[in-house]
C-alpha positions in Angstrom: -12.5 5.8 76.8 -12.9 3.1 79.5 -10.2 0.7 80.5 -11.5 -2.2 78.4 -11.7 0.0 75.3 -8.3 1.5 75.9 -6.7 -2.0 76.3 -8.3 -3.1 73.1 -7.2 0.0 71.3 -3.6 -0.5 72.5 -3.5 -4.1 71.4 -4.9 -3.1 68.0 -2.2 -0.4 67.6 0.4 -2.9 68.6 -0.8 -5.5 66.0 -1.0 -2.9 63.2 2.5 -1.6 63.9 3.8 -5.2 63.9 2.1 -5.9 60.6 3.5 -2.7 59.1 7.1 -3.2 60.2 7.4 -7.0 60.1 8.1 -9.4 62.8 11.9 -9.0 62.9 12.0 -5.2 63.2 9.1 -5.1 65.6 10.7 -7.6 67.9 14.0 -5.8 67.9 12.7 -2.3 68.6 9.1 -2.5 70.0 8.9 -5.8 71.9 9.2 -4.0 75.3 7.4 -0.8 74.2 3.9 0.1 75.4 1.3 1.9 73.3 -1.3 4.1 74.9 -3.7 6.7 73.4 -4.2 10.1 74.9 -7.0 11.5 72.9 -5.7 11.9 69.4 -2.1 11.5 70.5 -0.4 8.1 70.5 2.1 7.8 73.3 4.8 5.1 72.7 6.7 4.4 75.9 10.2 2.7 75.7 12.7 1.8 78.3 15.9 3.5 77.2 17.1 6.6 75.3 18.9 4.7 72.5 15.7 2.8 71.5 13.6 5.9 71.7 16.0 7.9 69.5 16.2 5.1 67.0 12.4 4.7 66.8 12.1 8.5 66.4 14.7 8.6 63.6 13.5 5.6 61.7 9.9 4.6 62.5 8.1 7.8 63.5 6.4 8.1 60.1 5.2 4.5 60.3 3.7 5.1 63.7 2.1 8.3 62.6 0.6 6.7 59.5 -0.7 3.6 61.5 -2.3 5.8 64.1 -3.9 8.1 61.6 -5.3 5.1 59.7 -6.8 3.6 62.8 -8.5 6.9 63.8 -9.7 7.5 60.3 -8.6 11.1 60.1 -5.4 13.1 60.3 -6.2 16.7 61.3 -4.9 16.6 64.8 -3.2 13.3 65.1 0.2 13.2 66.7 2.7 10.7 68.1 5.0 11.1 71.1 7.8 8.8 72.1 8.5 8.8 75.8 11.5 7.2 77.6 10.6 5.7 81.0 12.5 2.7 82.3 15.1 1.6 84.9 17.0 4.5 86.1 14.6 7.0 84.5 11.5 7.9 86.5 8.3 8.3 84.5 8.1 11.8 83.1 11.7 12.5 84.0 13.0 12.4 80.4 11.5 14.7 77.8 9.6 13.1 74.9 12.0 12.0 72.1 11.1 13.5 68.7 12.8 13.5 65.3 14.5 16.9 65.3 11.6 18.5 67.1 9.4 18.4 64.0 5.7 18.0 64.3 4.1 15.0 62.5 0.8 16.7 62.0 -0.2 16.9 58.4 -0.2 20.3 56.7 -3.6 21.7 55.9 -2.4 22.2 52.3 -1.6 18.6 51.5 -2.7 15.1 51.6 0.3 13.9 53.5 2.7 15.3 56.0 5.8 16.8 54.5 7.5 17.1 57.9 9.6 14.1 57.2 13.3 13.5 57.4 13.7 13.6 53.6 11.7 16.7 52.6 14.3 19.5 52.6 16.0 20.5 49.4 18.9 21.8 51.6 19.5 18.2 52.8 19.7 16.8 49.3 23.2 15.5 48.4 24.0 16.7 44.8 26.3 14.8 42.5 26.7 14.1 38.8 23.9 11.6 39.0 21.2 14.1 40.0 22.6 17.7 39.5 20.2 18.5 36.7 17.2 17.2 38.6 18.2 19.2 41.7 18.7 22.4 39.7 15.3 22.0 38.0 13.6 21.4 41.3 15.3 24.3 43.0 14.5 26.6 40.1 10.8 25.7 40.2 10.7 26.1 44.0 12.3 29.5 43.9 10.1 30.8 41.1 7.0 29.1 42.3 6.4 27.8 38.8 7.1 31.0 36.9 10.3 29.6 35.3 8.4 26.5 33.9 5.0 25.0 34.7 5.7 21.3 34.5 8.6 19.3 35.9 8.8 15.5 35.5 11.6 13.8 37.5 12.2 10.1 36.5 14.5 7.4 37.8 14.8 4.1 39.6 13.6 3.2 43.1 15.3 4.9 46.0 17.3 7.6 44.1 15.8 10.7 45.7 12.8 11.5 43.6 10.4 11.8 46.6 13.0 13.8 48.4 13.1 16.3 45.6 9.3 16.6 45.0 8.6 17.0 48.7 11.5 19.5 48.9 9.9 21.6 46.2 6.7 21.8 48.2 8.4 22.5 51.4 10.5 25.3 49.9 7.5 26.9 48.2 5.5 26.9 51.5 8.4 28.4 53.5 8.8 31.1 50.8 5.2 32.1 50.8 2.7 30.6 53.2 -0.2 31.8 51.0 0.8 29.5 48.2 -1.3 26.3 48.2 0.9 23.3 47.3 -0.7 19.9 47.4 1.4 16.7 47.6 -0.1 13.3 46.9 1.0 9.9 45.5 -0.3 8.5 42.3 -1.9 5.7 44.3 -3.7 8.2 46.6 -4.8 10.2 43.6 -6.3 7.1 42.0 -8.0 5.9 45.2 -9.5 9.3 46.0 -10.8 9.6 42.4 -12.5 6.2 42.6 -14.0 7.1 46.0 -15.3 10.4 44.7 -17.0 8.6 41.8 -18.6 6.0 44.0 -19.8 8.6 46.6 -21.0 11.1 44.1 -18.5 13.7 45.2 -16.5 14.2 42.0 -17.1 18.0 42.1 -15.4 18.2 45.5 -12.6 16.1 44.2 -12.0 18.4 41.2 -12.2 21.5 43.4 -9.6 20.0 45.7 -7.0 19.4 43.0 -7.8 22.1 40.4 -7.7 25.0 42.7 -4.2 24.7 44.0 -1.1 26.8 43.0 1.2 23.7 42.8 0.2 20.1 42.4 2.8 17.5 43.2 2.1 13.8 42.4 4.7 11.2 43.3 4.8 8.0 41.2 2.7 9.1 38.3 3.4 5.8 36.6 0.8 4.3 39.0 -1.8 5.6 36.6 -0.7 3.2 33.8 -3.5 1.0 32.7 -6.1 3.1 34.6 -7.8 4.9 31.7 -10.4 6.7 33.8 -7.8 8.1 36.2 -5.6 9.1 33.4 -8.4 11.0 31.7 -9.2 12.7 35.0 -5.6 13.7 35.6 -5.3 15.0 32.1 -8.3 17.3 32.6 -6.8 18.3 36.0 -3.5 19.1 34.4 -5.2 21.1 31.6 -7.2 23.2 34.1 -4.0 23.9 36.1 -2.1 24.8 33.0 -4.7 27.2 31.7 -4.7 28.8 35.2 -0.9 29.3 35.1 -0.4 26.8 37.9 2.6 24.5 38.3 2.7 20.7 38.3 5.6 18.5 39.6 5.6 14.8 39.0 7.9 11.8 39.6 8.0 8.5 37.7 10.1 5.4 37.8 10.8 5.7 34.1 10.7 8.3 31.2 7.1 9.1 30.3 7.6 7.7 26.8 8.5 4.3 28.2 5.5 3.9 30.6 3.5 1.1 29.1 -0.3 1.6 28.9 -0.2 5.3 29.3 -2.4 7.2 26.8 -0.7 9.1 24.0 -2.4 12.4 24.9 -1.1 12.1 28.5 2.4 11.2 27.3 2.4 14.2 25.0 1.5 16.4 27.9 4.2 15.0 30.2 7.0 15.4 27.7 6.0 19.0 26.9 7.5 20.0 30.3 10.9 19.9 31.8 11.8 16.1 31.9 14.9 15.3 34.0 16.4 12.0 35.3 18.1 10.9 38.5 20.6 8.1 38.2 22.3 5.8 40.7 24.8 7.8 42.8 28.5 7.4 42.2 31.0 6.4 44.9 31.7 10.0 46.0 28.0 10.9 46.2 27.2 7.7 48.1 30.0 8.5 50.6 28.7 12.0 51.2 25.1 10.7 51.6 26.3 8.2 54.2 28.2 10.8 56.1 25.2 13.2 56.2 22.8 10.4 57.3 25.2 9.4 60.0 25.5 12.9 61.2 21.7 13.3 61.5 21.8 10.2 63.8 24.6 11.8 66.0 27.1 9.3 64.6 30.5 10.0 63.0 31.7 7.1 60.9 35.4 6.5 60.4 36.6 7.3 56.9 37.5 3.6 56.2 33.9 2.6 57.2 32.4 5.2 54.9 34.6 4.0 52.1 33.8 0.3 52.8 30.0 0.8 52.9 29.9 3.2 50.0 31.9 0.8 47.9 29.8 -2.3 48.6 26.3 -0.8 48.7 25.7 0.6 45.3 22.1 0.3 44.2 20.4 3.4 45.6 20.0 5.8 48.4 17.3 3.8 50.2 19.7 0.8 50.3 22.4 3.0 51.7 20.0 4.2 54.5 19.1 0.7 55.3 22.7 -0.4 55.5 23.5 2.5 57.8 20.5 1.8 60.1 21.6 -1.9 60.2 25.2 -1.0 61.0 24.4 1.5 63.8 21.8 -0.8 65.3 24.2 -3.8 65.2 27.0 -1.8 66.8 24.7 -0.5 69.5 23.1 -3.8 70.4 26.4 -5.6 70.4 28.2 -2.8 72.3 30.9 -2.7 69.7 32.6 0.3 68.1 31.8 0.9 64.4 34.8 -0.5 62.5 35.2 -2.1 59.0 35.1 -5.6 60.6 31.9 -4.8 62.4 30.4 -3.3 59.1 31.4 -6.5 57.2 29.7 -8.7 59.8 26.6 -6.5 60.2 26.0 -6.1 56.4 27.1 -9.5 55.1 23.5 -10.4 54.2 23.1 -7.2 52.3 26.3 -7.8 50.3 25.0 -11.3 49.4 21.7 -9.8 48.3 23.5 -7.3 46.1 25.6 -10.0 44.4 25.1 -12.0 41.2 22.0 -14.1 40.9 19.9 -12.8 38.0 17.7 -15.5 36.6 16.2 -15.8 33.1 12.7 -15.8 34.6 13.4 -12.4 36.3 14.3 -10.9 32.9 11.2 -12.4 31.3 8.9 -11.1 34.0 10.3 -7.5 33.9 10.4 -7.2 30.1 6.9 -8.7 29.7 5.5 -6.4 32.3 7.2 -3.4 30.9 5.8 -3.9 27.3 2.4 -5.1 28.4 2.6 -8.7 27.2 2.4 -12.0 29.1 5.3 -14.3 29.9 3.4 -17.0 27.8 3.3 -14.7 24.8 7.0 -13.9 25.2 7.9 -17.6 25.0 5.3 -18.3 22.2 5.9 -18.4 18.5 3.9 -15.2 18.0 5.4 -12.8 15.4 3.4 -9.8 16.8 5.6 -6.7 16.7 5.4 -6.0 20.5 6.0 -9.7 21.4 9.0 -9.9 19.0 10.5 -6.8 20.6 10.0 -8.2 24.1 11.6 -11.5 23.0 14.6 -9.7 21.5 15.0 -7.5 24.6 14.9 -10.5 26.9 17.5 -12.3 24.8 19.8 -9.3 24.8 19.5 -8.8 28.6 20.1 -12.5 29.2 23.2 -12.5 27.1 24.4 -9.3 28.9 23.6 -10.2 32.5 23.8 -14.0 32.7 26.3 -16.7 31.7 23.8 -18.5 29.5 24.9 -19.5 26.0 22.7 -18.8 22.9 21.2 -22.3 22.9 20.4 -22.0 26.6 18.8 -18.6 26.1 16.8 -20.1 23.3 15.5 -22.9 25.5 14.6 -20.3 28.2 12.6 -18.4 25.6 10.3 -21.3 24.6 12.8 -23.6 22.8 13.9 -21.1 20.2 16.7 -21.9 17.8 20.0 -20.5 18.9 20.4 -18.7 15.5 17.1 -16.9 16.2 18.5 -15.7 19.6 21.8 -14.7 18.0 20.1 -12.6 15.3 17.8 -11.0 17.9 20.7 -9.9 20.1 22.8 -8.7 17.1 19.8 -6.6 16.0 19.6 -5.0 19.4 23.3 -4.3 19.5 23.3 -2.6 16.1 20.3 -0.5 17.1 22.0 0.4 20.4 25.2 1.3 18.6 23.4 3.9 16.4 21.2 5.2 19.2 18.1 3.9 17.5 14.5 3.9 18.6 12.1 1.0 19.3 8.4 1.0 18.6 5.7 -1.1 20.2 2.0 -1.2 20.4 -0.1 -1.5 23.5 -3.7 -1.9 22.8 -4.5 0.7 20.1 -1.7 3.0 21.1 1.7 3.2 19.5 4.7 3.9 21.8 8.2 5.0 20.9 11.4 5.0 23.0 15.2 5.2 22.5 16.5 1.7 22.9 19.2 3.0 25.3 16.7 4.6 27.6 14.5 1.5 27.6 17.4 -0.8 28.5 18.4 1.5 31.3 14.9 1.4 32.7 14.7 -2.4 32.5 18.1 -2.8 34.1 17.1 -0.5 37.0 14.0 -2.7 37.5 16.2 -5.8 37.5 18.3 -4.5 40.4 19.8 -5.6 42.7 21.2 -8.4 40.6 22.4 -6.0 37.9 23.8 -3.5 40.3 
């Protein structure tokens, strides 16, 4: 690679990393960094150890993915972070890595599992996720002999990916001959479409139907994609007949995934279906302590209590708060105290506060049931539209300060008595643990009202949290 080509490549990498991370984060951590390719290895040079370790702990996966996408393959791609600046001669400091783990993708999967969140041993267990963890551990230990299908569902950032990747990692460490393939629902869909267009559907099927364990993250991505759903159903049937195991995650219970075919729903609920919920205070505190320890930080008890009390939505938000706090303290040369935490995280606390708007509820409910916002506010008496309208009214009454007349106006100028009756109907159904039914296209769906409300409220976070 000549000097002109190298310079162009470095600039392209820099621009792609900036687009991936955003202007603010890139400016904070990469403004003084240099990017240089050495064959299939991307070398990122920074000028001090703190920045190098921070990038390795928080952005190594982003760098790896960007570099792999630019090269167009991922068999031997790697990323090295080197510290070389004032007071450190070039090559004097060893490359900084995240725990010494390689970022090369496993030959068994579509995505590297050597990430900071792929070990079951690192998973913090609490009342919110104990059943899901037990199921994942059992499947990993038995390599699918205990049960063949595991579906883990729950809101964003609650540890589903950690569990599904942990299952694959545990199985591989236990028996290197077992072929375990991990992929996201989006990747599965994209690869299926590419295989159809390129006439390589046979190769696609061989790739996914001849594994011992297939793990697909975010299976809800298949909603409203009939061709992909049909292909996955055939793939699942082939694996099931062969005695192979399948592990899936979803952001909601399979029965509440709108626009998922009834045959596929029936398959999904035939397995072990478990949920993960938002962590309680004790679990959030333990998660923070472990995250800090991995970053060679020990937070005072009062800081752990403060952050865990105020950051409540999910694990991903906890991680973001911790990263912000550690970075703020380091860049301002201040010890980590409650006052520093309050200052560093004030924007996050504001974001997690009240502010849910009627239009937010309308959008989430309409999307979940497969109707439009216009239908929801119309005079339609369609069964699904009526249910969506009643759910929206109930959630507005529960999570906003709007009166019944104000809710009626928000829902297309409905009479306040109509809103009152709709919310009372939902309350009675909820009180007796009733079920709701709605139609999406030609398919009829059923779900416990309580489960549907929990799903909708998770999607409405952070305002509900």
